[in-house]
N, C-alpha and C positions, 0 to 999 in steps of 0.2 A: 767503443769506437765512435768518434765524433762524426755527426752527420749534418751536412749543410741543408737547410730547408729547401725543399724542392717544390715549385709551384705555389709558393706562399701567396703571391699576388692573386692568383686565380682563386685560391681558397678563401681569402679575405673578401673578394668580390662576391663569391657564392654565399658566404656567411651573411654579408650585408643584404643580399637579395632575399635570402630566406627570412631575415628579420622584417624587412619591408613587406614581404609577402604575408607574414603572420598578422601584421597590422591591417593590411587590406582585407584579409580573411575575417578578422574581428569586426571590421566595419560592415562587411557584407552580411555577417550573421546578425548584426544589430538591425540592419535595414530590411532584412528578408521577411520577418513576421508582419510588420505593418503593410509592406507591399503586397504580401500574399493576401492579407485580410481585405485590403482595399480592392484588389483585383477581383477577389471572389465575391465580395458584397456588391460591387458594381455590376458584375455579370448576372448575379441573381436578380437585382432590381431591374436591370435592362430586360431580362427575360419576362419578369412579372408585368411591367408596364407595356411591353410589346404585346403580350397576350391580352391585356386590358384594352389596348388600342384597337386590336382586331375585333374584340367583342363589341366595343362601342361602335366601330365602323359598321359592323354587321347590323346592329340595332338601328342605327340611323339610316342604313340602306333600306331596311324594311319600311321605315317612314317615308322615304323618298319614293319607293315603288308604290306605296299606297296613295300618294298624292303627286303624281308625276308632273303636274303643271304648276302646282301651288306650293310645293314643299319648301322652297327657299324663303317664303314669307311666313312660315309657321315656327319661328324661333321659340316662342313660349312652349309650343307642343314638344319641340325637340328637347328643350331644357327639362321639361316635365318628364319626358321619357328617360333622359340621362339620369335624372335624380332617382329614378326607380332602379337603375342597374348599377350605379356606382355610388360610393360615399365620398363626398368632398373632403379634402384634407388640406390643412393650412400650408403644407409644404408641396402641394401639387396644384397644377392648373390644367383643366381639361377644356379644350376648344373644339367646336365644330365649325369648319369653314365651308362656305359655299363653293360653287364651281369657279367663281372668279376671285376667291380668296376672302370674301367678306365673312365676318364672324357672325355665325347664326346662333351659337349658344356658348356660354361660358360657365364653368363650375370651378370654384376655388379661386383663391387669390394668387397673386404673382409670387412664386417661391424665390427665396434669396439665392444668390450665386454661391458656389458653382452649381450648374444645373445639368441634368441629363434629359435630352429631348428625343422623343419617339413619335413618328408620324406614320399613319396608315390611310390608304385611300378608301373613299366611299364609292361603291359602284352600284348603279341602279340600271337594270335592263341592259347590262353590258357596257354602259357609258359611265365615265368618271363624273360623279356628281358632287365631289368635294373631298375633304380629308378631315381626319381626326388627329389632333396634336395633343400629346401628353408631355408635360414638362415637370420634372421632379428635382428637388434640391438634393445635392450630394453633401450638404453640410454635416448631417448626422454621422454618416460613415467616415467622413474626413476627420471629424473630431475623435471618433473611436480609433481610427488608424493612428492618429497622433498620440493618443494615450498608450496604445499598444507599442508604438515605436519607442516612447520614453521608457516604458517598463522593460522592453527588450534591450535597449541600450544600457540601462542600468544593470540588468542581469549579465549581459555579455561583458561589460566593463568590469563587473565584480569578479567574474570567472577569470578574465584575462589578467586582472591584477593578482588574484590569488594563485593562479597556476603559471604565471609568467616565468618564474624562476626555474621551475621544473623542466618545461620544454627547452629553455635556454641551455640548461645543463645537458639535456639529452642531445640537443643540437650540437653543442660543442664536442661531446663525445663522438657523435656520428661523423662530424667533420674531421676529427682526428683519425678515426678509423678509415674514413674515405681517403684521406691523405696518405695514410700508411699503405693501404691497398694499392693506391696509384703509383707508389714509389718503391714498393718492396715485392719480393717474390713470395707468393702465398705459401709455398711448401717449406722453404728454409728460413724465412724471415730476413733474408739478406736483401740489400738494395738491388733494384733491377737495372736493366741495361740503360734506361733513361738517366737514372742517377749516376750510373757509372760514367757515361759520356760527359755529363756536366762536371763531375769531379776531375776527370782526366783533363778536360779543357782548362779547368781552373788551375790544376797542378802545373800544366805546361805553360799557361800564361804567367803564373808566378815565377817559374823557372826562367822564362825569357826576360821578364822584367828585372829580376834580381841578378840573373846571369851567373849564378853560383852553383848550388847543389843540383844534382841530377834527379831524374824521375825514372823509375823502373816499372815496366808493365809486364805482368806475368799472365800467361794463358795456361790453364791447367785442364787436363782431360784424364778422367779415371781410366785405368788400363783394363780392368775386367768387370766393368759395370754391367755390360750386356749379359754376361754369363750369370750374374746374380739375378738380374731381372728375369731371365729365361728359366732359371732353375727354382728360384724361391718365390717368384711372383712380383707384381708391381708394388704391392704394399710394402714388402721388404726392401724393394728398390728405393721407394720413397724414404723409408726409415734410414737407409744407408746414406742418402743425400743429406738428410738432416744431421746425422752424426758427422759427416764430412764437413759440413758447414760449421758445426760447433768446434771441431778441431782446428779448422783454418782460422777462425776468429781468435782462438786462444793463442795462436802463434804471432799475432800481428800487434803493431803499436797502435795507439789511439789515433794517430794521424793517418794510418793506412786504411784502405778501403778494399773489402772483398765483396764480390757480387757473383750471383749465378747468372750466366749468360743464357742458359737453357740446357735441357737434358742433363748430362753429367759434365758439363763444361763450366768452369769457374774462371774468374779473372781477379787479379789483385793489383791495386795501384800503390806503389811505394814511393811517396814524394820525399823531397829534401834528403837525398842520400849524400852523406858527406864522407863516406868511407868506400874505397874501391871494391871491397869484398862483401858489402852489405847484401847485395842482391843474391850472389851465389850462396852465401851463408843461409839466407832465408829459404832459398830453393831447396837446399839440402835438408834443412829442418822439416820443411813441408813433406818432402819425400819420405823421410824417416817416420814422421808422425802418421802418415797415411799408409805406411807399410804395416803398421801394427794391426792386429786382427780387430774386426768389428763384431760385436755381439748383436745378431739379428734373430730375435725370437729364440734364443738358446743355441743358435748355430753360429760358429765363429768362421768368418769369411775374410779372405785377403783380397784386396783390390790393387793397391798401388796407384801411382800417378805419374804422368809425363808432363813436363813443364817447358814452355817456350818463353824466353825473356827478351824484351826489346828495351834498349836504354835510350833516353833522351838527355842530351847534354848541350849546354850553351844556348845561344839565342837563335840559331838557324835551323833547329830541328823541325821536321814536318809536323803536320797537324795530327789530331787524335786518331782519326780513321787510319792514317798511314802507319802510325805506331802500332795500332791494334793489328793491322795486317802483317806487320813485321813480326810481332810476337806470335801470331798464328802460324806463320811460316816456320819460325824456330820450333814451335810445338810439333809440327809435322816432322821436322828433322829429328827431334827427340824420340818420337814414336818409331821412326824408321830405323833408328840406331839401337833399338832393342827395348824401348819403354823403361819405365822406372828410373828415368834420368832427366836431366835438364840441359838445354842448349840455349846459348845466346845467339841472337840474330846476327848474321854476317851477310855482307852484300852478295857473296857468291851463292847464298841460298836462293836469292831471287832468280839466278840463272837456272838452278835446278828446278825451282818451282815453275818457271816458264816452260822448261822442257817437259815437266810432268803434265802440265795443263795441255801442252801441245799433243802429248801422247794420249791423254784422255780424249781430246777432240778427235784424233785419228782413230782411236779404238772404237768410239761410238759409231763411226762411219764404216769401219772395216767390213762388217758383215754385209751391209748393203752394196759396198763396192766390190765384193767378191775377193777380198784380200786374204781370206783364210784358206788353208789347204791342209789336207790330212796326209801325214806320212805314216808308213806302216813298218813295224818291226816283226820279223818272223819269230814264232814260237815253235820250238823243235822238240820232238820226242827223243829223250836221251838214250833210249834203248835202241831205236832203229835209225835215228838221225833224220827222220822224215819231218817235213814241215807240217804241223798240225793246224796252224792258224796264224793270225797276226793281231798285234795290238795297235789300235788306231791312236796316233799321237798328233796333236794339233800344232800347226805352225802358222805364224802370221807373216805374210809377205808385206812388210812395211814399205811404203813408197820410197823412203829415204834410207832406211837402215837394212833393207833386205829381210831375210828370214829371221824372225824373232821367236825364241823358244818360249814355251808356256810358263817357265819359272819367272820370266820377266814380266809378262802381261796378265797372267791369270789372277794374281793377287789384286792388280788394279781393276780388272774386270769384275772381281768379287766386290770391291769397294763401290763400284759404280752400279752394281745391280744388273750387270749384263750377262752373268753366267747362265741363267735359264735360257735366254735366246740363243747364245752361242752353243750351249750344250745340246739344244734341240737340233741345231744345224749339224753338229758333229754326229749325233746319233743317226740322223737321216742319211747323211753323206756316207758314213761308214757302212750302213746296210746296203746302200746303192752300189758301192764299190765291191763289197763282199759277194754280191750276187754273181759277179764275173768270175769268181774263183770257186768252182764247185768243190765241195768237200772240205773247204777251209773254214775254220771258226774265226769270228771277229770279236775282239775284246774292246770295250769302250769304257773309259773312265768316267765316272759320274760324281759330281761334287755334292756336298751337303745342301747347298743352296737349291740345286735341281730337285733333290728328293723332298726337301721341306717346303718347296714352293707349292706342292700339291698337284695332283693329276699326272705325275710322272708315269704311272703305269699305263695311263691312256696314251701318253706320248709314245711309249714303246710299242703298244699295240698298233697304233697308226703307222709308225715307221715300218713295221713288219708287213702290214697290209699294203702299204703304198709301194714298197720295193719288191715284195714277193720273196724276201729272204726267209727261209725256214727258221722258226723260233729256236730250235735246238742248236743252231749255228751261231747264235748271238750270246755273248757273255758280258754281263754288267759288272764292272769292277768298282768297289767302294772302299774307302779307308774306314777304320773304326771311328774316326771323327764324325762320320755321318750319324752314328748311333749315340753320340754323347748327349744330344738333346732330342726331345720328342721321340724317345726310344720306342714306345709302344706303337705310335703312328708310323714310324719308319719301318719297323718290323712288319707291320700290316701291309705297307706298300711293297716291300720286298717279297712277301708271300704272294701278293697278287701278280707280281712280275714273274715269279717262278711258276705260277699257275698257267701262264702263257706258254711255258716250255723253255723259258730263257734261263741260263745258268747265272749264278751269283758268285762272285769271287771276292775275297777280302785281300786288298792290296796292302803292301808294307807290313805284313803280319810280324808281330813281335816288337814293333817300335813303340807301341802304346802301353798303357798301364792296365787296361781292362779287356784285352783281346780274349782271354780265356773265358771271362764272364759272358761275353757276347756269343761265344761258341756254344754255350749252354742255351742261350735264348733263341738262336737261329742257326740252322744247319746250312753252312755254306757248301758250295760245290767244289771250290778250289781255294787253297791258301797260297798266297804269293810271298815267298821269303824275301825280305828286304835285301837290297844290294849291299848294304853296309855289313851284313854278316858274310856274304859271299866273297867280298873283297879280301877278307883276312882268313878265309877258310883254310888255306894251306899253311899259314904261319901262326895263327892264334888259336890255341886250344879252347879258349872260351867261346870263340866264334864257331868252331867246329861242334862244340857241345850244344850250343843253341840250335844250330842247324839240325843236329841229330834229334834234339827234343822236338822241334817243329815237325820233322818227318815222322817221328813216333806218334805225334798227335794226329797227323793226317791218316796214318795207317789205322789207328784206333777208331777214328771217326769214319773211315771209309771214304775219304775225300781225296782229290788230286792235289799235288804240290807242284808249284812253279817257282823256279829260282831265277831271280832277276839279276842283271848285271854280270853275267858270266863272260869273262874276257879271255880266259886261257884254257887250253886243253886240259891242264891239270885240275882246274876247278870243275870242269865238266866230268872228268873221270871220277873225282871224289864224290860228286853228287850222284852220279850213276851208281857207284858202289854202295852208297847209302840208301838207295831205293827211291831217289827223286824221279818223278815221271817226266817232267817237262822243264825246259829252261829257255831263256832268251838273253841276249846280250850281244856285244860286238863280235864275239867269237862266231856267232851264227849269222850276223848281219846287222848293219846299222839301220836306223829308220830311213826309209826312202819313199819317194812319191809312188802313187799307184801304178804309173806306167812301168816302173822298174820291177814292180812285183809281178806284172804280167810277163815280163821277160824272164824273171827268176823261175817262175812256175813252168814256163815253156821249156827252159833249159833242163829243169829237173825231169820233166815228162820225157824229153828226148833222151836224156841219160838213162832213164829207167827202161825205155824201149830198146836201147842197145844192149 
């Protein structure tokens, strides 16, 4: 696949800056030794003659104190004394100055420039009596510094010349690596989002300028990537992404661009399309090639892909960001329509998208606005006809659409990560309402997100404590999907909930592929037979056989059975004859608000009293 250079100007400038910097570094290394020598030698000499000046000043002070009135006229004596404590040097000059600056004694000649001058005061009886000045030439250390500098420059220059080509090659390699990292995804080696937007802008600009061939933009999302990550681990998830990238590259032309946008999302730019079916042909090939199993550490996994496609044609099409948004909208439509397929963007999708986003915004505020309400459906003992409890069912009273059923908004709440908060409210509200109905059990559905979020057993304990509902009247309903991931941790959570005295029921039993295996791992208190089997109980021998099998399992395990979706007296009779303990459905009552449950129980109590 051809790749247009990205950030080449910045790379060239950086390259030049590094070369210039290396020359400056070589110059610094050449100048450093002579500068260090000169600085060190100067500091040493300054310290030495400073000490010498203080010594001479002390000696002269002794002379001044011995002759307080005549000492300034005894220069020969001072000179004699100085000659006994110091040795004259041709590069040094030592002067003794009187109180008014007159020269009282001189040792040594005048040293050549440059010089270092140190002065120290002569104090007699606490009064300044003059000063001692020592001047020393710096010529000698300057000459040595120059020699060291020349040798250092020759050495650094030689090393720079000998090794110049090696660092340059290393620099070139480092710059190439830096450019690649800045423009490519580290995991898959595909170009990143920055390159993607540059190439999309270029493809659209070329299309507008030439006004001929179209540009197709594909947004791809793997269908079951999260399941692979959760079950096999992130390392296998990364390997899957690398293999996906390799398969995508193999299906594209050299002029096409495939990038990883992030996570398990990819995008493809297909420029210069001159055939009306080129885009859908490519989309189908990609779906087929990604449907084939992937080998991950000896395990074969299937993922699949959903694809959204946006087409740009002619001179008036919107910019890259708008085209990307259109392709993403089409991707959502493909996922909504069952995954493993592709959809082209259409204008009406924007209407659906706006509606979805409006619903998302409303759903985020629904809990705070008090728009949720619980409805309750009776659960009846098939032997006596008595109401034994109720299942709490959530309803959303939308400000514009009225009551919305969970089938409509629960999947959206799951995508938005709102289920733990909503579920906590449902649990607390159900317990609060159930306290008003003595002797009645209350069943609450719990999602996998609530269990896997952690701390659910604590949430149950707090709800019971806050409302005063006896634990034995609360029943938690889960589907087997809760146990598909984090199985050991989930079973541990369920055991802690049961330890509180709460019952655990498996909802929709028989619709999954591993229910029997879970019955071995955890002993449920109730199995709920799915309504799909009850609906055909009187007409389908297979459905009747499945119901018989489930009831046989409940008897063998010593657990209760509940049949959902009972709508006719015939279904109720057949279930009762087969030994089913409990049922619920429209035959016994539709889900209704709590206020109507109060009236229902009051009517039953009155009827029983008569």
